[in-house]
C-alpha positions as CSV (number, residue, x, y, z in Angstrom):
1,X,-40.9,-8.3,-13.7
2,X,-38.8,-5.5,-13.9
3,X,-36.0,-4.7,-11.2
4,X,-37.0,-2.4,-8.5
5,X,-40.6,-2.3,-9.7
6,X,-43.1,-2.9,-7.0
7,X,-44.8,-6.6,-7.5
8,X,-47.8,-8.1,-5.6
9,X,-46.6,-11.8,-5.8
10,X,-44.0,-10.8,-2.9
11,X,-44.8,-10.1,0.8
12,X,-42.5,-6.8,0.9
13,X,-44.0,-5.6,-2.3
14,X,-40.7,-5.5,-4.2
15,X,-39.7,-7.5,-7.3
16,X,-36.0,-7.3,-6.9
17,X,-35.0,-10.2,-4.3
18,X,-32.3,-9.7,-1.5
19,X,-29.4,-11.5,-2.3
20,X,-29.2,-14.4,0.4
21,X,-26.9,-13.8,3.4
22,X,-23.1,-14.5,2.7
23,X,-23.4,-14.0,-1.1
24,X,-20.2,-13.0,-2.8
25,X,-20.4,-11.3,-6.3
26,X,-18.7,-13.2,-9.2
27,X,-15.1,-12.5,-9.2
28,X,-15.3,-11.2,-5.7
29,X,-14.2,-14.3,-3.8
30,X,-11.2,-13.3,-1.6
31,X,-9.5,-17.0,-0.7
32,X,-6.0,-15.7,-0.5
33,X,-6.0,-13.5,2.3
34,X,-2.2,-12.6,2.3
35,X,-2.5,-11.6,-1.5
36,X,-5.7,-9.5,-1.0
37,X,-4.2,-7.9,2.1
38,X,-0.5,-7.9,2.3
39,X,-1.0,-9.4,5.9
40,X,0.6,-12.6,7.3
41,X,-2.0,-15.2,7.7
42,X,-4.1,-14.4,11.1
43,X,-3.3,-11.2,10.9
44,X,-5.4,-9.5,8.3
45,X,-7.9,-7.9,11.2
46,X,-5.4,-7.3,13.9
47,X,-4.9,-3.8,14.2
48,X,-3.3,-3.7,17.6
49,X,0.3,-4.2,16.3
50,X,-0.1,-1.7,13.4
51,X,1.6,1.5,14.1
52,X,-0.8,4.4,14.0
53,X,-0.7,6.8,11.1
54,X,0.9,9.8,12.3
55,X,0.8,13.2,11.0
56,X,4.1,14.7,9.4
57,X,6.5,16.7,11.3
58,X,7.9,15.7,14.6
59,X,5.9,13.8,17.1
60,X,6.2,14.2,21.2
61,X,7.7,11.3,22.7
62,X,5.5,9.3,24.9
63,X,7.0,8.4,28.6
64,X,7.0,4.4,27.7
65,X,9.0,5.1,24.6
66,X,11.3,8.0,25.0
67,X,15.0,7.2,24.8
68,X,13.9,3.8,23.0
69,X,15.2,3.4,19.6
70,X,12.4,3.5,17.0
71,X,11.5,0.0,15.4
72,X,13.0,-0.5,11.8
73,X,11.8,-2.7,8.8
74,X,9.7,-5.8,9.2
75,X,9.7,-5.0,13.0
76,X,8.0,-1.8,12.8
77,X,5.1,-3.5,10.6
78,X,4.8,-7.2,12.4
79,X,1.8,-8.1,10.4
80,X,2.9,-7.3,7.3
81,X,4.0,-9.7,4.5
82,X,7.8,-9.5,3.9
83,X,7.8,-11.6,0.5
84,X,5.9,-11.1,-2.6
85,X,2.6,-13.5,-2.7
86,X,3.2,-13.8,-6.3
87,X,6.3,-14.7,-8.7
88,X,7.8,-11.7,-9.6
89,X,8.7,-11.6,-13.3
90,X,9.7,-9.2,-16.1
91,X,6.0,-8.7,-17.1
92,X,5.1,-7.8,-13.5
93,X,7.8,-5.1,-13.2
94,X,6.8,-3.9,-16.9
95,X,3.2,-3.8,-15.8
96,X,4.1,-2.1,-12.3
97,X,6.0,0.7,-14.3
98,X,3.2,1.6,-16.5
99,X,0.9,1.7,-13.5
100,X,3.4,3.4,-11.3
101,X,3.7,6.0,-13.9
102,X,-0.3,6.4,-14.2
103,X,-0.9,6.7,-10.3
104,X,2.2,7.4,-8.3
105,X,4.4,9.6,-10.1
106,X,2.6,12.8,-9.6
107,X,3.4,12.8,-5.9
108,X,6.4,10.3,-5.8
109,X,8.1,11.3,-8.8
110,X,9.7,9.3,-11.6
111,X,12.5,8.0,-9.5
112,X,10.6,7.4,-6.4
113,X,12.3,10.6,-4.2
114,X,8.8,11.9,-3.4
115,X,9.4,15.2,-5.6
116,X,6.4,14.6,-8.1
117,X,4.8,17.4,-9.9
118,X,2.1,18.3,-7.5
119,X,5.0,18.1,-4.8
120,X,6.6,20.9,-7.0
121,X,3.6,23.0,-7.1
122,X,3.3,23.1,-3.3
123,X,1.3,19.7,-2.3
124,X,2.7,18.2,0.7
125,X,6.0,16.1,0.2
126,X,5.4,12.5,-0.5
127,X,7.4,9.7,1.1
128,X,10.8,9.1,-0.7
129,X,11.1,5.3,-1.6
130,X,14.9,5.8,-1.5
131,X,14.9,6.7,2.5
132,X,16.3,3.8,4.4
133,X,13.1,3.5,6.5
134,X,11.1,2.9,3.2
135,X,13.7,0.5,1.9
136,X,13.5,-1.6,4.8
137,X,9.8,-1.6,5.1
138,X,8.2,-4.9,4.1
139,X,6.0,-5.2,1.1
140,X,2.9,-5.5,2.9
141,X,3.3,-2.4,4.3
142,X,3.3,-0.9,0.6
143,X,0.5,-2.8,-0.3
144,X,-1.6,-1.6,3.0
145,X,-0.8,1.7,2.1
146,X,-2.0,1.4,-1.6
147,X,-5.1,0.1,-0.4
148,X,-5.8,2.1,2.7
149,X,-4.1,5.3,2.2
150,X,-1.4,6.5,4.3
151,X,-1.1,10.2,5.9
152,X,-2.3,12.4,3.3
153,X,-2.2,9.6,0.5
154,X,-5.7,8.5,0.0
155,X,-6.7,4.9,-0.6
156,X,-6.2,3.7,-4.1
157,X,-8.2,0.4,-3.8
158,X,-11.1,1.5,-6.0
159,X,-8.5,2.7,-8.8
160,X,-5.8,-0.5,-8.6
161,X,-6.7,-3.9,-8.5
162,X,-4.9,-6.0,-6.2
163,X,-2.6,-7.6,-9.0
164,X,-1.3,-4.3,-9.9
165,X,-0.7,-3.1,-6.6
166,X,1.7,-6.2,-6.3
167,X,3.0,-5.0,-9.7
168,X,3.4,-1.5,-8.7
169,X,5.5,-2.6,-5.5
170,X,7.6,-4.7,-7.5
171,X,8.6,-1.8,-9.8
172,X,9.1,0.5,-6.4
173,X,11.6,-2.3,-5.3
174,X,13.4,-1.9,-8.6
175,X,13.3,1.8,-8.4
176,X,14.9,1.4,-4.9
177,X,17.8,-0.7,-6.6
178,X,18.3,1.8,-9.5
179,X,18.4,4.5,-6.8
180,X,20.6,2.9,-4.0
181,X,23.1,5.4,-3.1
182,X,21.6,8.3,-5.0
183,X,18.8,9.8,-2.6
184,X,18.5,13.4,-2.6
185,X,20.4,15.5,-0.5
186,X,17.9,17.2,1.5
187,X,16.7,13.8,2.8
188,X,18.4,12.4,5.9
189,X,18.6,8.8,6.1
190,X,21.3,6.3,6.8
191,X,23.8,4.7,4.1
192,X,22.0,2.4,1.8
193,X,22.5,-1.3,2.9
194,X,24.2,-3.3,0.4
195,X,22.0,-5.8,-1.6
196,X,18.5,-5.0,-2.4
197,X,15.0,-6.9,-1.6
198,X,13.3,-9.2,-4.0
């Protein structure tokens, strides 16, 4: 029988049989939840604690949060992984640099300051990885942003497989270390903390 042709052998008249319920395609079994979601175990489907994606610009303060300090670092993203779920090697960072230069520099720039070529040509400014808020963000936040998009940034999950997303994040951490104390003057942020994340 030829796929998608009609057939009298089966009651539904189709030669192609539907997959058994729960079938997972070869190569798509996602046992390691942390590796494939960037979320802590048991938190992969928890959306209640995740901050909403807010549009750029000043936001009105709600009565419950007015005067309260904004959450920083891992506290702002409680479900996100704080450590890499794979060993970070020289090869991982080199692969991340290669992928970063292909997919990320057009918006985030070669140094991660958010001044890529399309930003210079009028597109909305991308996040600067050298801003203190981004330095403190856990690695799982970056993985979530690459996977699902964030603000004006679309999802890159179809283009970038999970291992390459982690490699890009490892390279971003290396960029942050290399740019510590040399962030762009137009961005306002707190002094860079000593030491870097691994």
